[in-house]
OpenMM code with the backbone's topology and positions (N, CA, C; nanometers):
from openmm import Vec3, app, unit

residues = "UNK UNK UNK UNK UNK UNK UNK UNK UNK UNK UNK UNK UNK UNK UNK UNK UNK UNK UNK UNK UNK UNK UNK UNK UNK UNK UNK UNK UNK UNK UNK UNK UNK UNK UNK UNK UNK UNK UNK UNK UNK UNK UNK UNK UNK UNK UNK UNK UNK UNK UNK UNK UNK UNK UNK UNK UNK UNK UNK UNK UNK UNK UNK UNK UNK UNK UNK UNK UNK UNK UNK UNK UNK UNK UNK UNK UNK UNK UNK UNK UNK UNK UNK UNK UNK UNK UNK UNK UNK UNK UNK UNK UNK".split()
positions = [
    Vec3(0.0854, -0.1143, 0.0000),
    Vec3(0.0000, 0.0000, 0.0000),
    Vec3(0.0910, 0.1219, 0.0000),
    Vec3(0.0563, 0.2189, -0.0806),
    Vec3(0.1323, 0.3438, -0.0857),
    Vec3(0.0363, 0.4601, -0.0768),
    Vec3(0.0868, 0.5719, -0.0299),
    Vec3(0.0040, 0.6915, -0.0283),
    Vec3(0.0877, 0.8141, -0.0581),
    Vec3(0.0201, 0.9173, -0.1062),
    Vec3(0.0797, 1.0484, -0.1280),
    Vec3(-0.0234, 1.1491, -0.0804),
    Vec3(0.0059, 1.2163, 0.0278),
    Vec3(-0.0867, 1.3103, 0.0882),
    Vec3(-0.0333, 1.4516, 0.0682),
    Vec3(-0.1181, 1.5405, 0.0193),
    Vec3(-0.0801, 1.6800, -0.0015),
    Vec3(-0.0610, 1.7470, 0.1337),
    Vec3(0.0621, 1.7882, 0.1633),
    Vec3(0.0928, 1.8513, 0.2915),
    Vec3(0.1247, 1.9995, 0.2747),
    Vec3(0.0592, 2.0628, 0.1797),
    Vec3(0.0833, 2.2040, 0.1532),
    Vec3(0.0260, 2.2979, 0.2577),
    Vec3(-0.0499, 2.2443, 0.3526),
    Vec3(-0.1050, 2.3268, 0.4600),
    Vec3(-0.1203, 2.2407, 0.5852),
    Vec3(-0.1604, 2.3029, 0.6947),
    Vec3(-0.1727, 2.2306, 0.8226),
    Vec3(-0.2768, 2.1199, 0.8168),
    Vec3(-0.3845, 2.1428, 0.7447),
    Vec3(-0.4884, 2.0409, 0.7316),
    Vec3(-0.4302, 1.9162, 0.6644),
    Vec3(-0.3510, 1.9366, 0.5596),
    Vec3(-0.2863, 1.8250, 0.4916),
    Vec3(-0.1862, 1.7538, 0.5809),
    Vec3(-0.1119, 1.8280, 0.6602),
    Vec3(-0.0161, 1.7667, 0.7525),
    Vec3(-0.0880, 1.6795, 0.8547),
    Vec3(-0.2027, 1.7257, 0.9047),
    Vec3(-0.2811, 1.6448, 0.9991),
    Vec3(-0.3358, 1.5199, 0.9301),
    Vec3(-0.3802, 1.5357, 0.8043),
    Vec3(-0.4294, 1.4211, 0.7285),
    Vec3(-0.3192, 1.3175, 0.7118),
    Vec3(-0.2001, 1.3621, 0.6795),
    Vec3(-0.0864, 1.2721, 0.6638),
    Vec3(-0.0618, 1.1936, 0.7924),
    Vec3(-0.0632, 1.2608, 0.9052),
    Vec3(-0.0421, 1.1935, 1.0333),
    Vec3(-0.1497, 1.0886, 1.0573),
    Vec3(-0.2738, 1.1218, 1.0291),
    Vec3(-0.3841, 1.0271, 1.0502),
    Vec3(-0.3731, 0.9069, 0.9565),
    Vec3(-0.3393, 0.9325, 0.8304),
    Vec3(-0.3249, 0.8233, 0.7338),
    Vec3(-0.2099, 0.7319, 0.7753),
    Vec3(-0.0974, 0.7895, 0.8134),
    Vec3(0.0183, 0.7089, 0.8545),
    Vec3(-0.0154, 0.6222, 0.9755),
    Vec3(-0.0830, 0.6795, 1.0739),
    Vec3(-0.1199, 0.6016, 1.1932),
    Vec3(-0.2175, 0.4902, 1.1582),
    Vec3(-0.3104, 0.5174, 1.0691),
    Vec3(-0.4045, 0.4137, 1.0261),
    Vec3(-0.3299, 0.3009, 0.9562),
    Vec3(-0.2378, 0.3347, 0.8682),
    Vec3(-0.1613, 0.2330, 0.7963),
    Vec3(-0.0784, 0.1485, 0.8923),
    Vec3(-0.0238, 0.2099, 0.9951),
    Vec3(0.0552, 0.1361, 1.0930),
    Vec3(-0.0292, 0.0337, 1.1682),
    Vec3(-0.1594, 0.0569, 1.1797),
    Vec3(-0.2478, -0.0400, 1.2457),
    Vec3(-0.2719, -0.1628, 1.1579),
    Vec3(-0.2494, -0.1487, 1.0273),
    Vec3(-0.2782, -0.2585, 0.9354),
    Vec3(-0.1545, -0.3303, 0.8838),
    Vec3(-0.0387, -0.2660, 0.8881),
    Vec3(0.0776, -0.3291, 0.8280),
    Vec3(0.2090, -0.2784, 0.8823),
    Vec3(0.3160, -0.3110, 0.8104),
    Vec3(0.4524, -0.2775, 0.8487),
    Vec3(0.5058, -0.1753, 0.7494),
    Vec3(0.5574, -0.0651, 0.8020),
    Vec3(0.6146, 0.0393, 0.7163),
    Vec3(0.7478, -0.0103, 0.6604),
    Vec3(0.7637, -0.0031, 0.5281),
    Vec3(0.8910, -0.0410, 0.4659),
    Vec3(0.9597, 0.0789, 0.4022),
    Vec3(0.8896, 0.1848, 0.3810),
    Vec3(0.9417, 0.3144, 0.3371),
    Vec3(0.8507, 0.4195, 0.4004),
    Vec3(0.8816, 0.5472, 0.3831),
    Vec3(0.8017, 0.6516, 0.4475),
    Vec3(0.6529, 0.6357, 0.4216),
    Vec3(0.6144, 0.6133, 0.2992),
    Vec3(0.4713, 0.6038, 0.2673),
    Vec3(0.4379, 0.4725, 0.1970),
    Vec3(0.5119, 0.3681, 0.2306),
    Vec3(0.4899, 0.2355, 0.1728),
    Vec3(0.4778, 0.1343, 0.2868),
    Vec3(0.3726, 0.0535, 0.2810),
    Vec3(0.3462, -0.0460, 0.3844),
    Vec3(0.3230, -0.1814, 0.3209),
    Vec3(0.3689, -0.2863, 0.3884),
    Vec3(0.3350, -0.4230, 0.3525),
    Vec3(0.2377, -0.4731, 0.4581),
    Vec3(0.1273, -0.5284, 0.4117),
    Vec3(0.0219, -0.5741, 0.5026),
    Vec3(-0.0206, -0.7144, 0.4637),
    Vec3(-0.0557, -0.7908, 0.5620),
    Vec3(-0.1093, -0.9234, 0.5377),
    Vec3(-0.2502, -0.9245, 0.5953),
    Vec3(-0.3509, -0.9207, 0.5078),
    Vec3(-0.4880, -0.8968, 0.5521),
    Vec3(-0.5853, -0.9948, 0.4895),
    Vec3(-0.6823, -1.0372, 0.5680),
    Vec3(-0.7913, -1.1153, 0.5110),
    Vec3(-0.8891, -1.0197, 0.4420),
    Vec3(-0.9835, -1.0699, 0.3634),
    Vec3(-1.0729, -0.9808, 0.2875),
    Vec3(-1.1491, -0.8800, 0.3734),
    Vec3(-1.1887, -0.9190, 0.4929),
    Vec3(-1.2601, -0.8271, 0.5808),
    Vec3(-1.1710, -0.7111, 0.6228),
    Vec3(-1.0469, -0.7423, 0.6578),
    Vec3(-0.9536, -0.6360, 0.6982),
    Vec3(-0.9138, -0.5478, 0.5796),
    Vec3(-0.9055, -0.6055, 0.4600),
    Vec3(-0.8782, -0.5231, 0.3415),
    Vec3(-0.9895, -0.4202, 0.3257),
    Vec3(-1.1131, -0.4646, 0.3369),
    Vec3(-1.2256, -0.3728, 0.3223),
    Vec3(-1.2228, -0.2676, 0.4320),
    Vec3(-1.1914, -0.3075, 0.5545),
    Vec3(-1.1823, -0.2119, 0.6656),
    Vec3(-1.0723, -0.1091, 0.6385),
    Vec3(-0.9576, -0.1548, 0.5866),
    Vec3(-0.8488, -0.0644, 0.5502),
    Vec3(-0.8959, 0.0381, 0.4478),
    Vec3(-0.9615, -0.0073, 0.3440),
    Vec3(-1.0062, 0.0815, 0.2374),
    Vec3(-1.1086, 0.1828, 0.2896),
    Vec3(-1.2016, 0.1365, 0.3706),
    Vec3(-1.3021, 0.2271, 0.4281),
    Vec3(-1.2335, 0.3299, 0.5189),
    Vec3(-1.1410, 0.2833, 0.6012),
    Vec3(-1.0695, 0.3739, 0.6918),
    Vec3(-0.9945, 0.4812, 0.6148),
    Vec3(-0.9170, 0.4392, 0.5152),
    Vec3(-0.8384, 0.5368, 0.4395),
    Vec3(-0.9269, 0.6295, 0.3570),
    Vec3(-1.0364, 0.5756, 0.3041),
    Vec3(-1.1298, 0.6592, 0.2267),
    Vec3(-1.1874, 0.7711, 0.3122),
    Vec3(-1.2046, 0.7443, 0.4412),
    Vec3(-1.2604, 0.8462, 0.5298),
    Vec3(-1.1570, 0.9508, 0.5709),
    Vec3(-1.0295, 0.9229, 0.5479),
    Vec3(-0.9233, 1.0128, 0.5922),
    Vec3(-0.8656, 1.1010, 0.4817),
    Vec3(-0.8619, 1.0523, 0.3598),
    Vec3(-0.7951, 1.1264, 0.2520),
    Vec3(-0.8892, 1.2262, 0.1850),
    Vec3(-0.8290, 1.3244, 0.1215),
    Vec3(-0.9020, 1.4179, 0.0361),
    Vec3(-0.8750, 1.3731, -0.1070),
    Vec3(-0.9721, 1.3068, -0.1713),
    Vec3(-0.9462, 1.2485, -0.3039),
    Vec3(-0.9149, 1.3514, -0.4123),
    Vec3(-0.9385, 1.4785, -0.3856),
    Vec3(-0.9067, 1.5796, -0.4871),
    Vec3(-0.7579, 1.6135, -0.4895),
    Vec3(-0.6839, 1.5818, -0.3814),
    Vec3(-0.5413, 1.6155, -0.3773),
    Vec3(-0.4516, 1.5017, -0.3280),
    Vec3(-0.5101, 1.3974, -0.2676),
    Vec3(-0.4332, 1.2861, -0.2124),
    Vec3(-0.4518, 1.1622, -0.2994),
    Vec3(-0.3633, 1.0650, -0.2807),
    Vec3(-0.3821, 0.9360, -0.3479),
    Vec3(-0.3354, 0.8233, -0.2564),
    Vec3(-0.4060, 0.7120, -0.2673),
    Vec3(-0.3698, 0.5885, -0.1982),
    Vec3(-0.3774, 0.4775, -0.3017),
    Vec3(-0.2763, 0.3906, -0.3034),
    Vec3(-0.2748, 0.2773, -0.3952),
    Vec3(-0.2611, 0.1493, -0.3133),
    Vec3(-0.3533, 0.0571, -0.3344),
    Vec3(-0.3507, -0.0721, -0.2671),
    Vec3(-0.3278, -0.1777, -0.3738),
    Vec3(-0.2208, -0.2530, -0.3595),
    Vec3(-0.1865, -0.3588, -0.4539),
    Vec3(-0.2113, -0.4915, -0.3843),
    Vec3(-0.2872, -0.5793, -0.4481),
    Vec3(-0.3178, -0.7091, -0.3881),
    Vec3(-0.2532, -0.8204, -0.4690),
    Vec3(-0.1948, -0.9159, -0.4004),
    Vec3(-0.1457, -1.0345, -0.4671),
    Vec3(-0.1385, -1.1471, -0.3659),
    Vec3(-0.1525, -1.2675, -0.4158),
    Vec3(-0.1476, -1.3845, -0.3294),
    Vec3(-0.0127, -1.4521, -0.3443),
    Vec3(0.0213, -1.5308, -0.2463),
    Vec3(0.1459, -1.6051, -0.2517),
    Vec3(0.2481, -1.5516, -0.1540),
    Vec3(0.3666, -1.6017, -0.1655),
    Vec3(0.4753, -1.5665, -0.0761),
    Vec3(0.5324, -1.4296, -0.1097),
    Vec3(0.5453, -1.3451, -0.0097),
    Vec3(0.6072, -1.2141, -0.0306),
    Vec3(0.7526, -1.2315, -0.0727),
    Vec3(0.8166, -1.3368, -0.0246),
    Vec3(0.9560, -1.3602, -0.0610),
    Vec3(0.9711, -1.3853, -0.2107),
    Vec3(0.8710, -1.4484, -0.2719),
    Vec3(0.8760, -1.4714, -0.4159),
    Vec3(0.8397, -1.3463, -0.4948),
    Vec3(0.7591, -1.2587, -0.4367),
    Vec3(0.7123, -1.1396, -0.5070),
    Vec3(0.8052, -1.0199, -0.4898),
    Vec3(0.8850, -1.0192, -0.3844),
    Vec3(0.9691, -0.9042, -0.3520),
    Vec3(1.1154, -0.9384, -0.3698),
    Vec3(1.1856, -0.8497, -0.4347),
    Vec3(1.3310, -0.8594, -0.4408),
    Vec3(1.3860, -0.7339, -0.3754),
    Vec3(1.4676, -0.7508, -0.2740),
    Vec3(1.5213, -0.6368, -0.2001),
    Vec3(1.6695, -0.6220, -0.2288),
    Vec3(1.7121, -0.4985, -0.2403),
    Vec3(1.8523, -0.4651, -0.2550),
    Vec3(1.8838, -0.3659, -0.1448),
    Vec3(1.9881, -0.3916, -0.0682),
    Vec3(2.0210, -0.2997, 0.0399),
    Vec3(1.9728, -0.3513, 0.1733),
    Vec3(1.9579, -0.2604, 0.2648),
    Vec3(1.9326, -0.2984, 0.4036),
    Vec3(1.7929, -0.3544, 0.4243),
    Vec3(1.7849, -0.4379, 0.5209),
    Vec3(1.6642, -0.4797, 0.5896),
    Vec3(1.5549, -0.5453, 0.5091),
    Vec3(1.5564, -0.6732, 0.5151),
    Vec3(1.4379, -0.7467, 0.4725),
    Vec3(1.3383, -0.7390, 0.5875),
    Vec3(1.2130, -0.7218, 0.5559),
    Vec3(1.1082, -0.7161, 0.6578),
    Vec3(1.0543, -0.8556, 0.6776),
    Vec3(1.0485, -0.9010, 0.8017),
    Vec3(0.9967, -1.0350, 0.8259),
    Vec3(0.8503, -1.0266, 0.8651),
    Vec3(0.7727, -1.1241, 0.8204),
    Vec3(0.6295, -1.1292, 0.8469),
    Vec3(0.5906, -1.2705, 0.8847),
    Vec3(0.4738, -1.2816, 0.9411),
    Vec3(0.4200, -1.4120, 0.9771),
    Vec3(0.3326, -1.4639, 0.8653),
    Vec3(0.3250, -1.5946, 0.8470),
    Vec3(0.2392, -1.6508, 0.7429),
    Vec3(0.0935, -1.6186, 0.7716),
    Vec3(0.0129, -1.6188, 0.6671),
    Vec3(-0.1288, -1.5901, 0.6855),
    Vec3(-0.1979, -1.5625, 0.5543),
    Vec3(-0.2764, -1.4595, 0.5518),
    Vec3(-0.3595, -1.4248, 0.4379),
    Vec3(-0.2785, -1.3629, 0.3251),
    Vec3(-0.3424, -1.3364, 0.2092),
    Vec3(-0.2723, -1.2746, 0.0972),
    Vec3(-0.2109, -1.1385, 0.1354),
    Vec3(-0.1076, -1.1028, 0.0633),
    Vec3(-0.0355, -0.9782, 0.0907),
    Vec3(-0.1038, -0.8589, 0.0265),
    Vec3(-0.0937, -0.7457, 0.0919),
    Vec3(-0.1332, -0.6152, 0.0385),
    Vec3(-0.0077, -0.5306, 0.0439),
    Vec3(0.0261, -0.4658, -0.0651),
    Vec3(0.1443, -0.3794, -0.0680),
    Vec3(0.1002, -0.2421, -0.1095),
] * unit.nanometer
topology = app.Topology()
chain = topology.addChain("A")
for resn in residues:
    res = topology.addResidue(resn, chain)
    for name in ("N", "CA", "C"):
        topology.addAtom(name, app.Element.getBySymbol(name[0]), res)
């Protein structure tokens, strides 16, 4: 999952903080605005509803990528820190 929140004013900065905190409840931050999440369909829907209520769609964007299978097979990392996760439901990036 990725997001880009317009922080050109205080309202946008507050929105960014709220979006980041919401994302942290659902997944693991791997970059400033990139999260890896392992969610069942109900939690995916809850994530989407939560983020939809927080963003301003006229200036912000959120991208949710869904794929099934092993994150290790889907992700190739170069550089520091592989993120470890527990097995479970399909991945959301």
